[in-house]
C-alpha positions in Angstrom: 105.4 97.4 164.3 108.1 97.1 161.5 106.2 94.3 159.9 103.0 96.3 159.9 104.8 99.2 158.2 106.3 96.8 155.6 102.9 95.3 155.0 101.3 98.8 154.4 104.2 99.7 152.1 103.7 96.5 150.1 99.9 97.1 149.9 100.5 100.7 148.7 103.0 99.5 146.0 100.6 96.8 144.9 97.8 99.4 144.7 99.9 101.7 142.5 100.8 98.8 140.2 97.1 97.7 140.0 96.0 101.2 139.2 98.5 101.5 136.4 97.8 98.0 134.9 94.0 97.8 135.4 91.6 98.9 132.7 93.8 97.8 129.8 91.7 97.1 126.7 93.3 95.8 123.5 91.4 97.0 120.4 93.6 97.5 117.3 96.5 98.3 119.6 95.9 99.8 123.0 93.1 102.2 122.2 90.3 103.0 124.7 92.2 101.8 127.7 91.4 103.5 131.0 94.5 102.9 133.0 97.6 105.2 132.9 99.6 102.5 131.2 97.0 102.0 128.5 96.8 105.8 128.0 100.6 106.0 127.7 100.7 103.1 125.2 97.9 104.7 123.3 99.7 108.0 123.2 102.9 106.3 121.9 100.9 104.6 119.2 99.1 107.8 118.2 102.4 109.7 118.0 103.8 107.0 115.7 100.7 107.2 113.6 100.9 111.0 113.3 104.6 110.7 112.2 103.6 108.3 109.5 100.6 110.3 108.3 102.5 112.8 106.0 104.1 109.9 104.1 100.7 108.1 103.9 99.2 111.3 102.5 101.9 111.5 99.9 101.3 107.9 98.9 97.6 108.5 98.5 98.2 111.7 96.6 100.5 110.0 94.1 98.0 107.2 93.7 95.2 109.6 92.9 97.4 111.5 90.4 98.0 108.1 88.7 94.2 107.7 88.2 93.4 105.4 91.1 90.2 105.7 93.1 90.3 106.8 96.8 89.7 103.2 97.8 92.7 102.0 95.7 94.7 104.8 97.3 93.8 103.4 100.7 95.0 100.0 99.4 98.4 101.5 98.5 98.8 102.7 102.1 98.0 99.2 103.4 100.6 97.7 101.0 103.4 100.3 101.4 102.8 101.7 104.9 104.1 100.5 108.2 102.3 99.7 111.4 100.2 101.2 112.9 99.3 103.2 109.7 98.8 100.1 107.6 96.8 98.3 110.3 94.3 101.2 110.6 93.8 101.5 106.9 93.4 97.7 106.6 90.6 97.9 109.2 89.1 100.7 107.2 89.1 98.6 104.0 87.6 95.6 105.8 84.8 97.8 107.1 84.1 99.1 103.6 84.0 95.5 102.2 81.5 94.3 104.7 79.1 97.1 103.7 79.8 100.0 106.1 79.3 103.3 104.4 82.3 105.4 103.4 81.5 108.2 105.9 80.9 105.8 108.8 84.1 103.9 108.1 86.2 107.1 108.1 84.5 108.3 111.3 85.1 105.0 112.9 88.8 105.1 112.1 89.1 108.7 113.3 87.4 107.8 116.6 89.5 104.7 117.0 92.9 106.4 116.4 92.0 109.6 118.2 94.4 111.8 116.1 93.5 115.4 115.4 95.5 115.3 112.2 93.6 112.2 111.0 90.3 114.0 111.8 91.4 116.8 109.6 92.2 114.4 106.8 88.9 112.5 107.1 87.0 115.8 107.2 88.8 117.0 104.1 88.0 113.7 102.2 84.3 113.9 103.1 84.0 117.5 102.1 85.8 117.0 98.8 83.5 114.1 98.0 80.5 116.3 98.5 81.8 119.5 96.8 84.1 117.9 94.2 87.4 119.6 95.4 90.9 118.6 94.4 91.8 115.9 97.0 95.4 115.7 95.9 96.0 119.4 96.6 94.3 119.1 99.9 96.5 116.2 100.9 99.6 118.1 99.9 98.6 121.1 102.0 97.6 119.0 105.0 100.9 117.1 104.8 102.9 120.3 104.7 101.0 121.6 107.7 101.6 118.4 109.7 105.4 118.5 108.8 105.6 122.1 109.9 103.9 121.3 113.3 106.2 118.3 113.8 109.2 120.5 113.2 108.0 122.9 115.9 107.4 120.0 118.3 110.9 118.7 117.8 112.3 122.1 118.6 110.2 122.3 121.7 111.4 118.9 122.9 115.0 120.0 122.3 114.5 123.1 124.4 112.9 121.2 127.2 115.4 118.3 127.2 117.4 119.9 130.0 114.3 120.2 132.2 113.4 116.5 131.6 116.9 115.4 132.5 116.9 117.5 135.7 113.6 115.9 136.7 115.0 112.4 136.2 118.2 113.2 138.1 116.3 114.8 141.0 114.0 111.8 141.2 116.7 109.1 141.1 119.4 110.8 143.2 117.8 110.2 146.7 117.4 106.5 146.0 120.9 106.3 144.6 122.4 108.0 147.6 120.4 105.7 149.9 121.8 102.6 148.2 125.3 104.1 148.5 124.8 104.8 152.2 123.6 101.2 152.8 126.7 99.9 151.1 129.1 102.3 153.0 127.4 102.3 156.4 125.2 99.1 156.7 125.4 99.1 160.5 123.8 102.5 160.6 121.3 102.4 157.6 119.9 98.9 157.9 118.5 99.4 161.5 117.2 102.8 160.5 115.4 101.4 157.4 114.0 98.5 159.4 112.5 100.9 162.0 109.0 102.4 161.7 110.6 105.9 161.5 112.8 104.8 158.6 109.9 103.2 156.7 107.8 106.4 157.3 110.6 108.6 156.0 110.9 106.5 152.8 107.2 106.7 152.2 107.2 110.5 152.7 110.3 110.9 150.5 108.8 108.8 147.7 105.5 110.8 147.9 107.4 114.1 147.7 109.6 112.9 144.8 106.5 111.8 142.9 104.8 115.2 143.5 107.9 117.0 142.4 108.2 114.9 139.3 104.5 115.7 138.4 105.2 119.4 138.8 108.3 119.3 136.6 106.4 117.2 134.0 103.6 119.7 134.0 106.0 122.6 133.4 108.0 121.0 130.5 104.9 119.6 128.7 104.1 122.1 126.0 101.4 121.2 123.5 101.9 122.6 120.0 
């Protein structure tokens, strides 16, 4: 019976690992992945892109004020920017060079990155090309808006830091206490953990901890 419980536990752990690792797709980073791990990596990359976007807008705005074209402004972002910003604009420039239309290339980059801020920028560029608006002023206003939103997001993260720390402590504490008990009272804990009742208790404890962590994570996640 204990070996059957251990086998079921190993299979369940393997299933969780497979669920988190399966569905990874590498496409200019980790975009379009279907697994939780791919989505997490994609979110990290998108957040980094959004943080670099105001600086990229400032670079393009300065290039346009200097008399450069919008394509040359993109080149300046590729040369002066950091990854992933420079990578995405490099892909954009390659698409333009192989004959893709300007609108389709911008739409492709916006869909590839999945950033609402970038979608706002690409929409402003396309509208200004059709109506003849001042692109530099639009870039400055969008950059100011993005910086203000990031400031609010940092404040929200600061206010919810205690909740995140409590979630981590509550999740780790049972396992830590279990390890301490095994070290202090091995004669009592090892037979218990080797029994079917002990394995079942560990599975139930792990499931409850996971559900509690999801609830805490849902509470402290505030979208700005």
